[in-house]
N, C-alpha and C positions, 0 to 999 in steps of 0.2 A: 146642702145640694150640689153635687158634681156635675158638669157637663161634656159631653162629650162630639165631636164634631167629625164624620168619618170621613174622607174621599168625597167632601164637599167641593163641586163647580159648581160656576154663576156665569154667562151671560148675558152680556145688556147689546144684542145683536150682536154685530162682528168682533163685540168688546170683552175680551177674557176676564172677566173681574175677579174670579177664584177657579183655580188649579188643580185637585183633587188637597182639597186642604186639609188636615187631619190635625187635631187640637185637643187634650184630656186637662179640664182645669178641675181640679178638689175639690171639694165640698169645703167651704169657706177661706177660697182662696180671692186674693186679689190680682186682679192679671190687666197689665197694661198690653193693649196691641198699639205697636209703636212702627211708624214708617211712612213714607210721605206721598204727596198726594197720588192718589193712583194706584196704590197697592192694596187694596184690597179690603183693609179693614174696618171701614164702615160698611161694607156689604156683609162681611163676616156677622160682625154686631147684629144686622138686621135680621140674617138668619136666625142665630142664635135666638133671637128676639120674637121671631114668628111672623116678622114687617116684610121680609121677603122668603122666598121659596126658592132652594137649592133647583139647579137642574138636573143635577146627579149628585148620589150621598145622603148621610143621615145627620141626625141631630139626635142623642138623646141626653135628658134628665135623668141623673143616677142611672138605673137602668131600663129606663123608658121610651119607648123609642116616642119623637113628638114630634118629628118634619111636616109631618101633614096639621098641626094642628093650632092654631091661630093664636096668637098672641094674649088674649084676653083669658082661652083655656089653655095656656101656659105659668098664668101670674108671675109673672114678672113686672119688673119697675122702670122704667126708661125717664132717662133724663136728657133734654137735649141741650144742646151747647146758645140757644136762644131763648131757654127757661121756658116758652109758651104756657104761659100761668093766664088765666083770663081777668083781662082786664077788669072787668064788672065785677069780679068777686073780691071778697078780702082777704088777708092770710087766712084767718079761721076755713074760710067756705073755699077757698082753692085748697087748701091742705085735705079737708074734709070730702072734695067733692066724687073722687072714685070710690067714698065709702055711702054715699047716699046714692049714690046711680045702680048701687048693690041692694038696695034695699036696710041697710045697716040701721037700726032703732038709733034716734038722735042723741039718746044718752051715753049709749056706746062710742057712736061719733064724735061726741062732745070728747071724751076721756081719752081719745085714742088721740087725739088733737092735743090737746094739753099736755100730751105724753110728751110729742112730738115735737109740740112749740117748746119744751125743756131743752130737748136731744140736741135743737138747730141754735137754742142758746138763741128764740127771737121771744118769749112771755115779753108779754104787753105791749106786742107790735099787732094781736089777731085782728084790730079792726082795720087796723089801716088797707090802702089796695095797692095793687103792684106800681102804681106809678108814684106811691110814696116811699119806695123803698132805694136804695142802692141795689147797685148792679151784687156786689157781695149777699147782702140778703135775701134777693130775688133769686141767688143759684137756690140758696139754703131752703128758701122756700120749696122750692120747685122739686130739691131731692125730698123734702117732708113730705109732699103728696105721691112720689113713686112709693116711698116706706109705708105707707098709710094703710095700704090694703096686706102688708104683712106678705111680699112678694119674697117667694124661693130666690130670685137672683134678681140682682140690681144690675142696670147694663145703663154704660152713662155717656154719649158721642161728643167728644171734647168738650165737657163738661165746663171749662174754664175757660177758652178761647175767644168769648166776646170780653171779657174784661180785661184790667192792665194789669200789666205786672205785679205791682204790691199786694193785689186783691187775689190775685191766682196765687201768689203764693201763701198768703195769711189761710186760703179757700183749699189747696191740696193740703198743707198740715192737719185743717181740720177734718180732711175727708179721711186722713190717714187713724185718727185719733176715734172717729167717729166708726170706723170698719172697726179696729180693735173691741169696739164695743158692743157690737151690733153682729159680729162676724158672719153675716151674708155673703152667697158666694155673689162676687162683682166681676164686671169686666167691663173697663174704660178705654175707650180711644185715644190718641193722641198723639202729634207728629213733634212734640218737644221731647225730646230724650229728659232731658233733667228735670221736667214735670213726673212723667214716668219712673224712674230711679228715684224720685223721693217719696212716692208714693205706693207702688207697686210691689207684692211680693214677686211675683214674677215678671216678665217681659217677655212679651212676643214680637220679635224683629219681622216686619213682611215688606216683601217687594212685588212687583208682578203679580201681584195672584196668588204668588206662595209665600211659604213661613221660611225664616231664611237661617234663623236660631231663636233658641226659645232656653231661659233660663233665669237665674236670680238677676239680679241688677246689678252685684258683682261679678256674678262668672259671665255675663254679655261685655259688660264695658273692658275687664280685664284680660279675658280669651275668646275675641272676635271670632266668628269663624269662617270670616273670607274678610274683601278689601271694602269691598259694598260696608257691612255693620260696623269696620272699621272707623270708615269715613262719616258713616252717618250718626253716631256716636259722640260726635263731638268732631272739633278740628286736629288735620293730621296735616305730615308732614311727608313727601312722595320725591324720597331720592331713589336712584339709579346703582348698582355697582354689578358686584361680580361676589363669586362663592370663590374663596382663597383660602388654601388650606381645611376645608370642613366648615370656614366662619365667614357669614355675610361679610362684605366690604363696601363701602360708601365710597364710589369712584366721583363723585362731584353731583352737583345739585341737575344741570341737563340734560348732560351724555356722558356715555361710556368713553371710559379712554380706552380706546382699544377698538376688536372686532365684536358685534354680540355673540353672546352664549347661546346655545343652542334649549339650554333649558331656560325660558326668557322668563320664567316666575321667579328665577333666582337675582332675576337685574330690579325687582320691584323692591323698596324699604321701603315701609311706614313707619313712622318715629313720632309722636305725640309732643306738642310742646314742649310740656312739662317734662319730657322724658328727653329733652337733649340740654347739655353739659353749655354753659359761654363761659368763656373767659380771656383774660386783654392778651397773654401771650399763649403759644401753643403748649399743650403738657405731654403732646405725645406725636408721632411721627404720622399718624395718620387724622388728624385737628383738622375740620373745613376752614378757613379763611372766608368771612363776608363780612361786608359792609353794614354797620346799620343804618338802615331808612328810618324809622319811625319806630319813637318810643309813646308807647300808652300807659301813664304810668295810674291812671285811673285803680283805686281798689286795695284790696292786700294783693292782688296778684297783677305786677308788671310784667304787658306783653310788649317783645322787643320783637320789632320787623327788621328783618335782613335780608338782604341781595345776596347774589352768588355776584364774585366779581368778573366774571367772563360773563354771563347771560345776564337776563333780566328777572329770573326766577328767582323766589321769594321764598324765606325760611318764616317761620315762627317760632319764638321761644318766650316761654312765660317762665319767670323765676317769681319767688316771694319777696316784698319792701325790704329786708333786710340786706337778701344779697345785692338787690337791685343797688342800694347804697354803698356798696362795699364794690361793684362794679365800676360804678361810678361812669358811665361810659356813654353818648352822645352822637348826635346823628351825624354819619361820616366819620366814626372812629370804624377800625378795619377790627374784628374780632375773630374769636376762632370758635368754633362748634364741633363737639362729638357725644353720639349716643350715648345715655347709658342703658336704656331698651328699644329695639328693634324689631319687627316683625315683618315675614314675608308670607306675603298670599299671590296664589295665582292669579293669574291675571283676567278675571271674567269680568269686572267692571272697572270702566274708565272713570277716573273724576275726574 
């Protein structure tokens, strides 16, 4: 079931939650709506579900106009962040609830629930109550309940937000495997870029009620559309610079050495921490000196915090542990950095 959103707008009082948003989700795609709080991602999800009505625009499932239809008429499965399980019902009855209210025969409900218990790997727990389950197990039951009526579309609103980091990691890997098995068109909301990249086929980055970029995780991360996307998708260092001989040149951390250029967008340079080389002595005339401020050696990637010699501006560099051991740097030491890759964006967003 493909989904098309066409020029959808939604206001709550004077606040514009969505502003002429258009999006096409192909059949069987797993899409992440990614953005900060207030970006409009949950409102868009609720409009796709039929839980909110747009002020303008339309929603289509395949080629069928369903903008005015209720969530029940749309046959969508919805999974909330906080499970929303019935505490007085067993796992079995929670999963089969939607089928029972539809008047499905008990033997068919039993067969479907058993299929789903196998799918979510919770066989043997059907007689337990939600209070007797872990957070990850409760979320899987909520997902099974959403799938029970074989929905055309599965919608998930920050489904792992209430779980601890380790369980989130396990569940997002499980959700990806589950989607590869059932291939139902799915849309989930998250503000966690790592989660979106780990699970989704397509990432939709939103800001202030508009879509900033759509693409595969690799496309969005490697080729961000603007400064906002670049910054939102992970740590970034921002330098100032000039264009010399048609190439960007970093002139310092904190200020231009000389008068500002007319084309201000050429003065803002973005570099991710792992895209900076760090050396004990300068290997090029344009290497930038910096003092080691702090070292975080936890995990396979070591983060080195640097400070501009002439200001309080900070720079972050990430190196693997082998490179860190080779450098043998310590706090207070002066080192030299040079970007391996840099990007320039128009200044439509201030970090």
